[in-house]
N, C-alpha and C positions, 0 to 999 in steps of 0.2 A: 571847283568846290566852293570857292568864295562866292561866285555868282549864284549858286544854288541856295546858299545860306541867305543872301540878300533878297532873294525872290520870295522867301517865305514871309507870311504875315507876321508882324511884330506884336508881341503881347507884353505888357508891363503888369507885373503883379505887385500890389501895394498891400502888404499883409503883415500880421504878427506871427512870428515863428517861435518854436520852443528854443530856450526856456523862457518862462516857466511852462511846464507841461499841463495843458488843460484842453478841453474839447475843441475850442476854436483854433488854438495854435496847432494842434495835431492835424485837423482837417485842412488848415492852410498849408501845412507841410505837404500833405498829399496832393493838394491842388497844384502847388508849384512843381512838384516832382512827378506829375503824371507822365508815365513813359510814352503816352501817345503824342506828347508835345515834341519829342526829339526829332521826329520826321516831318512834323507839320508846321512848327512855328519857331521863330527866333524870339527868345524871351529874355527878359531881365526882371530882377526882383529887388524891391526896396523894402527893407524890414522896418516894421513899426514897433520895435522892442524898446520900451522906455523903462522897464523894470524886469529884474531877474527872478523875483519871488512872487508867490501868489498874493501876499499881503500888499504888494506894490500896485496891484491892478486897481484901476479906478481912482487913484490918488494923483494929486498934482503937486509937484515940488519944484523949486528953482532949477534943480538939475534936469528934471524932465522938460521944463520949459525951454531950457537951452538945447536939449536934445531935439525937441519938436522943431525949433527954428532951423537946426541943421538938416532935419528931414525935409522940411519945406523947401529949402534950397536944393537939396538933392533931387526932390521931385521935379522942381522947375528945370533944373539942368538936364535931367534925364528925358523929360518930355520934349525939350528943344533938340537935344542931340540924338536921341533914339527914335523919336517920332513914332510911337506905337500906333498900330491900327486898332488895337483894343486895349482897354485898361480894366483889370480885374481888381476889385477893392472890397475887402471885408471891413464893414464899418460897425461901430457901436451905435445902436439906434436910440439909446436913452442916456441920461446922466450928463455930467460935465464933459465927458469925452466925446459926446455927439457933436459938440460945437467945433472941436478940433477936426473931427472927421467931415463935418459939413464944409469946413474951409478947404480941406483936401479935395473934396468933390468939386468945389467951385474952381479950384486951380486946374484940376484935370479937364473940366469942361472947356477951358480956354484953349486947350491944345488937341482935344480929341472929341469926336462926335459919338464914339462908341464906348460907353462906360457901363460895365456890369458890376452892380453892387450886390454882394452876397451877404444876406442878413443872418447872423447867428444869434440874435437876441430878439426880444419882444418887448412890448410896452409902448409902442408908438401910438396906438389907438387911444389908450388911456391918457398919455401925455398930451395928445392933440386936443382931447376934450377939455383938459384943465387950462389950456393956454391957447388963445387965438393966435398970438405971436408964434408960438411953437408950431402950431398947425400950419401956419403960412411958411415957416422955415422948412418944415418937412416937405411941403408941396414944391417949393423952389429947389430943394436938394434933390428930390427924386425925379424932377421934371427932365425929360429927354434922357432918361437912363433906362437900363433893363435891370430888373430886380429878381434875385433868386431867393425864394423862401425854402425853409427846411422841410415843411410838410404842408399838405392841403389845409390842415387845421390852423395854420399860422397865417394864411392868406388874409383872413379877416382883420388881422392886426394892422396891416398896411393899407387896406382898401379905402379908408376914409381920406387918405392923402395921396393915393396913387391909383389912377384910373385905368392904367393898362393892366393886362393880365400877367401876373408875375410867373416866372418859371418856378417849378417845384422840383427840388432835388434833395433826396434824402442823403444823410451821411452814410458812409460805408466804412468797413474796417477790413483789415487783412485776414486771410484765412490761415489758421494754424493746423498742425497735425497732431495735436494732443488728444488724449482719450480720457473719457470720464472715469473717475475712480469708482470702485464699488462703494455703495452707501454703507455708512457705519450704523451702529445701533442708535446713536444719537444724531438726529438730523442736524446738519451744519447750515446756519443762516449767515449769509455774508452781506456786509455793507461795503460797497466799493465806491468811494468818492472822497474828495478832500474833506477834511474835518471843518466844515463851514456850517454855522448854525442854520443858514438858509437852505442847506442841502438836507436838513432833517436829522442830523446826527443825534441831537438831544431827544427828539421824538422817538427815534429808533431805540435808543438805550432805555428810555422810559417804558416803551412797549414791552421790552424784555423783562423789566422788573415785574410787570403784571403776570407774565408767563411763568416766571420763577415762583411767584406766590402760589400759582396753581399747580406747582410741582411737576411741570412738564419737563421732559428730558430733552435737552437740546444743547448745542454748542453754537457760539456766534463768533465771527471774526470781523474786525473792523480794519479796513485797508484804506489808506490814504494819508496824505501829508497834512500836518497840522496847519490851521489857519487861525480863524477867530475862536476856535475851540481847541485847546491844546491837548497834547498827549496826557499831561498831568491831570487836566480836568476830566478827561475821559476815564483814566484809570482810577482817579479818586471817586468818581461817580460809581463805578463798578464796585470798588471796595466798600463804599458806604451803603450800597443797596444789595449786598449779598450776591453780586454777579461775578466776583473774581474768578470762580472756578468755571464759569460758563463762557465768559467773554475774553477774547485775546485781542489786544490793541497792537496791531502789527506794524503800523507805519506805512510808508509808501512802498508799493511794489510795481515793477515795470516789466514790460515785454513778457517773456515766457514765465517768469516767476508769478506775475500777476495772473496770467491766464491759468496757470496750474492751480492757483488758489480757487479760481472759479470752478475748474473741473473737479476739484476735491470737495466742493460745496453741494448743497441740496436745494437751497432756496436763496434767491437774490432779492434784496430790499433796497429801494431808493425813495425815501419819503420826502423828496425835495419840495421846497415852497415855490421855486421859480425855475422852470426848465424849459428848454426848447426841444432838443433832440439829443439826449445823453448817449455818448458812445459806450458808457458802461453797461447800459441796457443791451446794446447790440452784442457786447462781449459776453454778457451772461446768456443771451439767447444762443450764441454760437456754441457755448459750453453745455447747452441743453438744460438750462435752469428755468424753473417757473419764476416769473417776475412779479413782485408786488411794488407798485409805484403810484405816485400821485396822478390824479386825473387833470393834468395841466399841459399847456404848450402842445408840442407835437407827440407827446407820449401816447395819447389815445389812438394815434395813427400807427404806432408801433405795436402796442399791446391792446388786444381786444379783451375786454373784461370777460372772465370765465373761459377764455380759450388759451391764451399763453400765460395767464396769471390773473392777478386782481388789480383793479384800480381803486384807490382810496382817496378820501378827501384830504385837503391840505391841512396839516397840523392836527390831524384827527388820530390821536394816540389810541383811543378805544377801538376804532375801526381797524387800525393797523395791527393791534394785538389780536383781534379776532381773525384777521386774514392769515397772519403768521400761524396762529393756533390751528386753523383748518389744515394748512399744509404740513405742519409738524405731525399731526395725527393721521393724515391720509396719504400714505405712500403712493398708492395707485394714482391719485389725483396729481401729485407732484410729478410723477413720471409722464402722465398724459399731457399736462401743461408744458413740460420740458420738451417733449417730442414736437408739439405744435410750435413752440418757440424756435427750435432749431430749424424746422422746415421753413418757417417764415423768414428767418434770417438768410438762409441760402437762396431764397427766391427773390429777395429784395435788397439786402443790406451789405453785400460784399463790397470790397474796394473796387472791384471791376464794375459793378453797377454804378458806383460814383464816378469813376473815370469815364465810362461811356456817356453818362448823363451830362457831365460838364463839357465833354468834347462836342456833344450834339448842340449844347447851348452856344458854345463859342462859334461853331459853324453857322448856326442860324443868325447870330448877331452880325458876324462878319459878312454874310451874304445878303443881309437885309438891305 
């Protein structure tokens, strides 16, 4: 039994895991706990968790610096003692945290020739254009690595500094057995994301003000944890703009409770300013909802305009109001888009698709 374990290729995962709960940490959890690994690989995991709250993300504090130093020591010790055949690392491609992650990549390269970097963010191309030094650091960091992008639409973000062909692997989510509720007389519009201004929560609420002025009949539900836009701010906005009877601020929901909210809704809206591949859109598609989202990142690869929903411009409150209005008024179009969305989800974005895709990538890298 021991010999069989030692004969399997060793994989080291260096990832952020929940908490806090957000798209990257959730997908890292699935990557680490892929059931296919149990028979094929001997694995270890190093957690990159330096904060337990959403507002901690992207900040640097003395406590985090001490934690980083401990993690660097743990990485070095594990690389020497475990000697992985492959290292899987999800890195932050921009901002201050990129420099920490670039150092982790440099350390990993000293001990292993097979390093897979999974990018869950974007902004590399823009950052490289602004700084020759940053462009050089990107090229050095990605040299002799294999990179995974979340969608074909995001490959161009890394192409200026990475000349190999990246792998493309879409996110996937688990299938549930819930059923869609019967539509009510008032269509229910749902926003599901953390209350972050860059996720478009303010744009969403302002678009509802316009619809309220037009005396449209609707309900809206805001689901997500507070971040730089508090529950008090959200509720105060609704009270001051006559939306109190239309909009419910529900706070965070998880697992079955979250999915049940989607199955009870009729329209899903995510007007985010900066996205790569939102899991909430996949959850809405599984629930058979038409999706209205911004035309950025990998979203155009998920949602085809006028097929599974509508794509709108970033921070375009007028266009967002127009698209919500169309779906509120047109039940048959809502149902058509919802059917299309559910079909595309089951064809492309289940957790099984993700497991199989990541397993194929690992096999190719290990055998190359």
